[in-house]
C-alpha positions in Angstrom: -9.9 3.2 25.0 -6.3 2.9 24.5 -5.3 -0.4 22.6 -2.9 -2.9 24.1 0.9 -2.3 22.9 1.0 -5.8 22.3 -2.0 -5.7 19.9 -0.4 -2.8 18.0 2.9 -4.8 17.8 1.0 -7.7 16.7 -0.9 -5.8 14.1 2.4 -4.1 13.0 4.2 -7.5 12.1 1.0 -8.7 10.5 1.2 -5.5 8.1 4.8 -6.3 7.6 4.5 -9.9 6.5 1.3 -9.3 4.4 3.3 -6.7 2.5 6.2 -8.7 2.2 4.2 -11.5 0.8 2.6 -9.2 -1.6 6.0 -8.1 -2.9 7.2 -11.7 -3.5 3.8 -12.5 -5.4 4.1 -9.5 -7.3 7.5 -10.1 -8.6 7.1 -13.8 -9.3 3.3 -14.2 -10.2 2.1 -10.7 -11.2 4.9 -8.8 -13.0 4.2 -10.7 -16.4 0.9 -8.9 -16.2 1.9 -5.6 -15.1 2.9 -2.6 -17.3 6.8 -3.3 -16.8 5.9 -6.0 -19.3 5.5 -5.6 -23.2 1.6 -5.0 -23.9 1.3 -8.3 -26.2 3.0 -10.4 -23.4 0.7 -9.1 -20.6 -2.4 -9.5 -22.6 -1.5 -12.9 -23.4 -0.7 -13.7 -19.9 -3.8 -12.2 -18.4 -5.8 -14.0 -21.1 -5.3 -17.2 -19.5 -6.5 -15.9 -16.1 -3.5 -16.9 -14.0 -4.5 -17.8 -10.3 -1.2 -15.9 -9.0 -2.7 -12.5 -10.7 -6.1 -13.2 -8.6 -4.4 -14.3 -5.4 -1.7 -11.5 -5.7 -4.2 -8.9 -5.8 -6.2 -10.5 -3.1 -3.2 -10.2 -0.8 -2.9 -6.4 -1.6 -6.6 -6.1 -0.8 -5.7 -7.7 2.7 -2.8 -5.4 3.0 -5.3 -2.2 2.5 -7.4 -3.5 5.3 -4.6 -4.3 7.7 -3.1 -0.9 7.0 -6.2 1.0 8.0 -6.5 -1.2 11.0 -3.1 -0.4 12.2 -3.6 3.3 11.4 -6.9 3.3 13.4 -5.3 1.6 16.6 -2.2 3.8 16.2 -4.4 7.0 16.6 -6.0 5.5 19.5 -2.7 4.8 21.1 -1.5 8.6 20.8 -1.8 11.0 23.6 -4.4 13.8 23.3 -6.0 12.3 20.0 -4.4 14.7 17.8 -6.5 16.2 15.0 -3.7 15.4 12.4 -4.0 11.7 13.4 -7.7 11.7 12.9 -7.2 13.1 9.3 -4.6 10.4 8.7 -7.3 7.7 9.5 -9.5 9.5 7.1 -7.1 9.7 4.4 -5.9 6.0 4.5 -9.6 4.8 4.8 -10.4 6.8 1.6 -7.2 5.4 -0.1 -8.3 2.0 0.9 -11.7 2.4 -0.8 -10.2 3.5 -4.0 -7.6 0.9 -3.8 -10.3 -2.1 -3.1 -12.4 -0.7 -6.1 -9.0 -0.7 -8.5 -8.1 -4.1 -7.2 -11.6 -5.6 -7.8 -10.8 -4.4 -11.5 -7.5 -5.8 -11.7 -9.0 -9.3 -10.5 -12.0 -9.3 -12.6 -12.0 -6.8 -15.5 -8.5 -7.1 -16.8 -8.3 -10.6 -17.5 -11.6 -10.4 -19.4 -10.4 -7.5 -21.4 -7.2 -9.2 -22.3 -9.2 -11.1 -24.9 -10.4 -7.9 -26.5 -8.8 -5.1 -28.4 -5.6 -3.6 -27.0 -7.4 -0.1 -26.9 -10.0 -1.4 -24.6 -7.5 -3.4 -22.4 -5.3 -0.4 -22.2 -8.4 1.9 -21.0 -9.1 -0.6 -18.1 -5.5 -0.8 -17.3 -4.7 2.8 -17.0 -8.0 3.5 -14.9 -6.9 0.8 -12.4 -3.3 1.7 -12.4 -3.9 5.5 -12.3 -6.5 4.6 -9.2 -4.1 2.3 -7.4 -0.8 3.8 -7.7 -1.5 7.3 -7.9 -5.0 8.1 -6.1 -5.0 5.4 -3.4 -1.1 5.3 -2.8 -1.2 9.2 -2.7 -4.0 9.2 -0.2 -2.3 6.5 1.9 1.4 8.6 1.6 -0.6 11.4 3.0 -1.9 9.5 5.9 1.4 8.4 6.9 2.7 11.8 6.7 0.3 13.2 9.0 0.6 10.5 11.5 4.3 10.6 11.3 4.0 14.2 12.4 2.3 13.1 15.8 4.7 10.5 16.7 7.6 12.9 18.3 6.3 12.0 21.7 5.9 8.2 21.3 8.3 7.2 18.8 12.1 7.4 18.5 14.2 9.0 15.6 14.6 5.7 13.6 10.8 5.0 13.7 10.1 8.7 12.3 12.9 8.6 9.8 11.5 5.4 8.4 8.0 7.0 8.0 9.6 9.9 6.3 11.5 7.8 3.9 8.3 6.0 3.2 6.4 9.2 2.7 9.0 10.3 0.0 8.9 7.0 -1.8 5.2 6.8 -1.6 4.9 10.4 -3.4 7.6 9.0 -6.0 5.2 6.0 -6.5 2.3 8.1 -7.2 4.3 9.9 -9.7 5.2 6.7 -11.5 1.5 6.4 -11.7 1.2 9.6 -13.8 4.2 9.4 -15.7 3.9 6.3 -16.5 7.3 5.1 -15.8 8.0 1.2 -15.2 11.5 1.7 -13.7 10.4 4.4 -11.3 7.3 2.2 -10.5 9.5 -0.9 -9.3 11.9 1.1 -7.4 9.4 3.3 -5.5 7.2 0.1 -4.8 9.9 -1.6 -3.2 11.2 1.4 -1.2 7.5 2.4 -0.1 6.6 -0.8 1.0 10.1 -1.7 3.0 10.0 1.5 4.7 6.2 1.4 5.7 6.6 -2.0 7.0 9.7 -1.1 8.9 8.0 2.3 10.1 4.8 0.2 11.5 7.3 -2.3 13.3 9.4 0.4 14.8 6.4 2.5 16.1 4.7 -0.4 17.6 7.8 -1.5 19.2 8.5 2.0 20.8 5.2 2.4 22.2 5.5 -1.2 23.5 8.5 -0.4 25.3 7.3 2.8 26.6 4.3 1.1 28.2 6.1 -1.7 29.8 
C-alpha cells in the first residue's frame, strides 16, 4: 500500500532536522576528536570520553535509520515499484548496517583506544573512518542515485537537481575517506548533507502536491 504523502513529508522534515542537528553537533562537539584535528589533540580529547562525542554519533545513528525509512516509503510511493528503486533501498540498508557498526566503534572503541599507543588508536580510527565515510556513505550515495533516476514522473527539476548535487558531493565524500583529506571531508560533508536533506523535502513536497 502506498504511504500517505503527509507521512512521507513528515519523514522528510525529520530527515532534514536530524541531519542539521548532526552537522551542528559535529562542528561544535565532535570536531576536536575528528581527523581534522592533530593526532595528539584528538587523542587527548577522546581520552576524556566527552559526552558530545557519544551523543553526536548517536544522532548520526538516528540519521541512518531515518534515511532508510524515507527510502523505503519513497519506493512505495513510486508508481510501478521500479527495480532501480528496490535496489536503492537495498544499497541504503547495506550502508546503514556498515554505518551503525562504524558508529559503534566511534562511540565505544575510539575513546578507549585514545589512552593507548597512537598506532593502536590510528588503526581503529582508520577502520571506522573508512567504513563510515567511504563504504557506508558510498552505498548511501548509490542508493540516492538510483532513486533519483526513478523520480522523473513524480518530482520536479529542483528536487532532482538537488539529488544529483547530493550524489556528486556524496562520491566526493567517499573519496575523502580514501585520500584522506580533511579539507575535502569538511566541504563534501556539508554539501552532501545539505543537498540530501533538501532533496528529501522537495521530493516529498512534490509528491504531496501531486496527490492533493
